[in-house]
C-alpha angles and dihedrals in degrees: 000000000000129000089254088062092049090051091048093055092044091052093047090051094047094045091041086218132098092207096049092045090051092048091051088057099042097246136111123269088242092056091049092049092049091052093053091046090052090051090051091051091050094048093036091224138092116260098180132042102223094180092076131066121247096033117259131199122246117225088265089050091054090054092049091047090056089051091051093049093049094046092049091047091053090048089054090052091050093049091048093051093047091049090051091053090050089053096221137097115241138141129065133301116202117206128189112198138178111246095247096066082085135242093236093054092046090050089056091048091049091050092051092045091051091048091053098039112025092171093058130079129218118206118186128189121189113218144160113272097258090051091051089059091046092050091053096045093048092045093244085126133032094207135019129204110208142161121234089013117209125205117227143175090277100024130088118195126209112191110235112176147316120247122204115237120217138184111259119203139160115262089250095054117115090241095050095097095056118112090204136352135219114218090248091062089066092063115126098008125126110265132205108203144174122266109281095242093063120096092230090057091054092049095048089047091051091050092053093046092050088059094043091244118158116195132183105246106212103163140014127197137175097223137052097228093062091045091053092051092050092050093046088055091056102260094136137277132307136192114234141158105281096233092055092071099043093110094048090050091053090050092049092239097116139028121217114211120189120231116239119239123326090049128186125245133188115220118216122200141183115230134192136168116275115250090018114139105220114216118234092264091055092045091051093049090048089053090049091052092051091051094055119096117218109275110255119241114238 
């Protein structure tokens, strides 16, 4: 069996889905199913319990999954050592990122990475926070870019930077003329927030509660772009990373008002799976991330 077959079974097991595992490996569901059936014929034992949804591993499947993980880990070590001997950076680095890291910033990072390492490839997927963690744990991504990063049994966190949060309002909003705002001055106003299951929503909510601020939650969204549009149309205020509204400020569609001390900051972190041997491309992109200062808000 080849390494591509080991990866296929690992991905099916992690995704708990034949179709998703097949898609991750660029093959049809039928081909993936045939491969697993062939493995089961060779071993003369069931690896997957197909009577349950989502798919679950049998005890034999758990043993084979551990074998796949270890073999693929050793292959990563081999590739990294060979690349070091060659003295160049090649291969692919897969990054899973929350949407609010910003397409413009990632485009600049990709351009610099390509300039430094023309033989390497950067692949970025934008996902919801919980899916960034899943991509890293299941090895669908080498690195994850996440806000309010949380360490876990299988997750290592590298602090990246702190982003200042500001109050965003439409130019016609009653608060628009303020040079700075204390949290208490937000009391009673209509508020456009993040969906409650997102870490940033919990942190903004905690900040408001700590200052005994009660707002009128009128809308909740899972992405910053929709929140900005709602605020620009006069639906209330929101609290966002300052740099995320730089374009709307230039266009005159939004005002960004700093919060008086104590302010509010959003931590960003880089995550990767513990015990994972990053290839040279991933190591080089990680180094590039750590070199970059936080983009300044205009």
